[in-house]
C-alpha positions in Angstrom: 92.9 65.9 117.8 89.7 67.6 116.6 87.5 68.6 119.9 84.3 70.0 120.9 84.2 73.6 121.7 84.0 72.9 125.3 87.2 71.1 125.3 89.1 73.2 123.0 90.4 75.7 125.2 92.1 73.2 127.5 93.4 70.8 124.7 95.1 73.8 122.9 97.5 74.2 125.8 98.3 70.8 125.9 99.8 70.9 122.2 103.4 69.4 122.5 106.8 69.6 120.4 105.9 65.9 120.0 102.8 66.8 118.1 104.5 69.2 116.1 107.0 66.6 115.1 104.7 63.9 114.4 102.5 66.3 112.2 105.7 67.1 110.3 105.9 63.2 109.3 102.4 63.2 108.8 102.3 65.8 106.3 105.5 65.4 104.9 104.5 63.8 101.8 101.8 66.7 101.2 103.5 69.5 102.1 106.7 70.7 101.0 109.5 72.8 103.1 109.3 76.4 102.1 112.4 78.9 101.4 113.8 80.9 104.0 115.7 84.0 102.1 117.3 87.1 103.4 115.7 90.4 102.6 118.2 93.0 101.3 116.5 95.8 103.4 119.5 98.0 102.1 122.7 98.3 101.1 124.4 99.7 103.9 125.0 97.8 107.3 122.1 97.5 109.5 122.0 95.9 113.0 119.5 93.6 112.2 119.1 91.1 109.3 115.6 90.2 107.9 114.6 87.0 106.5 111.5 85.9 104.7 109.9 82.5 105.3 108.1 81.9 102.1 104.9 80.3 102.7 103.1 82.1 99.9 104.8 79.4 98.0 102.4 76.5 98.6 100.3 75.4 96.1 97.4 77.1 97.6 99.2 80.0 98.2 99.3 80.3 101.9 100.5 78.1 105.1 97.1 76.8 105.7 97.7 73.7 103.8 99.8 72.6 106.9 97.3 72.4 109.5 94.5 71.3 107.2 96.6 68.5 106.1 97.6 67.6 109.6 93.6 67.9 110.7 92.3 65.8 108.1 94.9 63.3 108.5 94.1 62.4 112.0 90.1 61.7 111.3 89.1 58.2 111.4 87.4 56.5 107.9 84.2 57.0 109.5 84.6 60.7 109.9 86.3 61.2 106.5 83.2 59.5 105.0 80.8 62.2 106.4 83.1 64.8 104.9 84.5 68.1 106.5 83.7 71.9 106.9 85.0 74.9 108.1 84.6 78.5 108.5 87.0 80.6 106.5 87.6 83.9 104.5 89.3 81.8 102.1 92.9 80.8 102.8 92.0 77.8 105.2 88.9 77.2 103.0 91.6 76.5 100.3 93.8 74.2 102.4 90.9 72.2 103.6 89.4 71.5 100.1 92.8 70.7 98.8 93.5 68.2 101.7 89.5 66.9 101.2 90.5 66.3 97.7 93.3 64.3 98.3 91.3 62.1 100.6 88.3 62.1 97.9 85.9 63.4 101.0 83.3 66.4 100.7 84.2 69.6 102.0 82.1 72.4 102.6 82.9 76.2 103.4 81.1 78.9 105.4 82.3 82.3 104.2 81.9 85.9 105.1 80.6 88.0 102.4 83.6 90.2 102.6 85.8 87.5 101.5 87.8 88.1 98.3 86.9 86.2 95.3 90.5 85.6 94.7 90.4 83.4 97.3 87.2 81.9 97.0 87.5 81.2 93.3 90.3 78.6 94.0 88.5 76.9 96.7 85.7 76.2 94.2 87.5 75.1 91.6 89.0 72.4 94.4 85.5 71.3 94.6 84.3 72.7 98.1 80.8 74.2 98.2 80.7 77.7 99.6 77.9 79.1 101.7 78.3 82.9 102.0 77.0 84.6 105.2 77.1 87.9 106.6 80.3 88.8 108.6 78.7 88.8 111.8 77.2 85.5 111.4 80.3 83.8 110.1 82.4 85.1 113.0 79.6 83.4 115.2 80.3 80.2 113.6 84.0 81.0 114.3 83.3 81.3 118.0 80.6 78.5 118.2 82.5 75.5 116.1 79.4 74.8 114.2 76.8 75.9 111.7 73.3 74.6 112.0 72.4 72.1 109.5 75.8 71.3 108.2 77.1 68.0 107.9 80.6 66.5 108.7 83.3 67.2 110.7 83.6 71.0 111.9 87.7 71.7 111.7 88.3 75.2 113.0 90.9 77.3 111.1 92.7 78.1 114.2 91.5 76.8 117.8 92.0 73.3 116.7 94.9 71.4 118.3 95.7 69.4 115.0 95.8 72.6 112.9 97.9 74.5 115.4 100.4 71.4 115.5 100.5 71.4 111.6 101.0 75.2 111.5 104.0 74.8 114.1 105.8 72.8 111.4 106.9 75.9 110.0 108.7 76.7 113.4 110.7 73.5 113.0 111.8 74.7 109.5 112.8 78.1 110.7 115.1 76.6 113.1 116.4 73.9 110.7 117.3 76.6 108.4 118.4 79.7 110.7 119.5 77.9 114.3 120.7 81.2 115.6 117.4 83.2 114.9 116.5 86.1 117.3 113.0 86.9 116.7 110.0 85.7 114.5 107.1 88.0 113.4 103.9 86.2 112.6 100.7 87.6 111.1 98.0 87.3 113.5 94.5 86.4 112.2 93.3 84.0 114.9 96.7 82.9 116.4 96.8 79.3 114.9 99.9 80.2 113.0 101.9 82.5 115.8 101.2 80.1 118.5 102.0 76.8 116.5 105.3 78.7 115.3 106.0 79.7 119.0 105.1 76.4 120.6 107.6 74.8 118.1 110.5 77.5 118.7 110.1 77.9 122.4 110.0 74.2 123.6 113.7 74.2 121.9 114.8 77.9 122.2 112.8 79.7 124.9 114.9 82.8 124.3 113.6 83.3 120.5 111.0 86.1 120.6 107.8 85.5 118.6 105.8 88.5 117.9 102.0 88.5 116.4 101.8 91.5 113.8 98.6 93.3 113.3 97.1 95.8 111.1 95.6 99.2 112.7 92.2 98.6 111.2 91.8 95.7 113.9 94.5 95.0 116.5 92.7 93.1 119.2 96.0 91.2 120.4 97.7 94.4 121.2 94.6 95.8 123.2 94.4 92.7 124.9 98.0 92.3 126.0 97.6 96.0 127.2 94.6 95.4 129.1 95.8 92.3 130.4 92.5 90.7 129.5 90.4 89.8 126.3 89.3 93.3 124.8 87.1 93.6 121.6 87.8 96.2 119.1 86.2 97.9 115.8 86.9 95.9 112.5 87.3 98.0 109.3 87.5 95.9 106.2 90.6 96.7 104.1 92.8 95.1 101.5 94.6 93.2 104.5 92.0 90.6 104.6 93.8 87.7 106.0 94.5 89.2 109.7 92.3 91.3 111.9 89.4 90.1 113.9 87.0 91.7 116.2 88.9 90.1 119.1 90.7 87.1 120.4 89.0 84.1 120.6 88.5 83.4 124.0 89.6 79.8 123.9 92.9 81.0 122.3 93.7 83.8 124.7 95.5 81.6 127.2 97.9 80.2 124.8 98.2 83.3 122.9 99.1 85.1 126.6 101.2 82.3 127.2 103.4 81.9 124.0 103.6 85.3 122.2 105.7 88.2 123.3 103.8 91.1 122.0 102.0 92.4 118.9 103.4 94.7 116.6 100.8 97.0 115.0 101.3 98.7 111.3 99.3 100.9 109.5 97.7 100.2 105.9 100.3 102.5 104.4 103.2 100.8 105.9 101.7 97.2 104.7 101.4 98.6 101.2 105.1 100.1 101.6 106.3 96.9 102.8 104.5 94.8 99.7 106.1 97.3 97.1 109.6 96.9 98.7 109.2 93.0 98.7 108.1 92.9 95.1 111.0 95.3 93.9 113.7 94.0 96.1 113.0 90.3 96.5 110.6 89.7 93.2 107.8 88.1 96.0 104.4 88.8 95.7 102.4 88.5 99.3 99.2 89.3 100.2 98.5 92.0 102.9 98.7 90.0 105.9 102.2 88.5 104.7 103.7 91.9 103.9 102.4 93.1 107.4 105.2 90.9 108.6 107.8 92.8 106.8 106.4 96.0 107.5 106.3 95.0 111.3 110.3 94.2 110.9 111.0 97.4 109.3 109.5 99.3 112.3 112.3 97.8 114.6 110.2 97.0 117.4 111.2 93.3 117.0 114.9 94.5 118.1 118.3 93.5 116.3 119.6 90.5 115.2 118.2 88.0 112.9 114.6 88.3 112.5 112.2 86.1 110.4 109.1 87.5 108.9 106.5 84.8 108.1 105.0 85.6 104.7 101.9 83.7 105.6 100.3 83.9 101.9 100.2 85.3 98.3 96.6 85.4 97.6 96.1 89.0 96.6 93.8 90.4 93.7 95.9 91.7 91.2 94.4 95.1 91.0 95.4 95.8 94.3 99.0 94.8 93.5 98.9 97.3 90.6 97.2 100.1 93.0 100.4 99.3 95.4 103.0 99.3 93.0 101.5 102.8 92.0 102.0 104.2 95.4 98.5 103.7 96.3 96.4 102.2 99.2 93.6 100.1 97.5 90.3 100.3 98.8 88.1 97.3 100.1 85.9 95.8 97.4 82.0 96.1 97.8 80.3 92.9 98.4 
């Protein structure tokens, strides 16, 4: 299912429920089902009930293991011999490195120089080679699906049909555990997770709402929905490093516009407060992107009923956790 960039836009719209079901079978021995737990918002009665889908509990600390495992599992023996590479700020790098190691193949990662060490160090320990580049150059690799001089098959962390199908298995699990779910909130980094989940859920229960969530320091999905077309925005580095790009990828926009019901934007303060609540009430540690989903649910913008927050990852620097528990908003580290 891995495609050239010229074909990828049309391929992404053709990901089927059957593709997602097959991905579930393909990765079942490599990726275990994650828990769906109720979040105790307050002890008094509320018109909504929030649940946490704990994708932070995977061995690499994020959902990225799903899409990476499915993409690598679909490669031919010849492709596997040549190795794989990707462009990632950390979580997909870990997912691909983990999967490549299981298959005994080489893995290379192009990372932005703003990527947190908490995500890069485990990638190195899994045997991957990392090339750091300036953020703008990294974003160019994301857009072009290639890095000059790099060998192997490029597996896009977002705009890859196999990756989206693998990510969609989260949606299958949500419906298995909570068939009467009313809405799902998914952190939006590039759209691979939110669109995969939306495809899995809406092709079985089209009335379920699936919202992206973004942070105010970079919210291109919200801006694009409001404009009815792709809109670029400023990107400001923050402790919420797993979401928030300069724009929605052009090849992802038709799918995003078709399957998502909107985007809920939250502030850095709201994310920090949500993470503090999650740690104190649910004893769950998440990275900023994962906590953004709970922050979005707490705004009430997703409506009432049963709302699932996808806690996409848990790879966060310990110093950030300390500051957040002290009621402070962490400043991004210089790189």
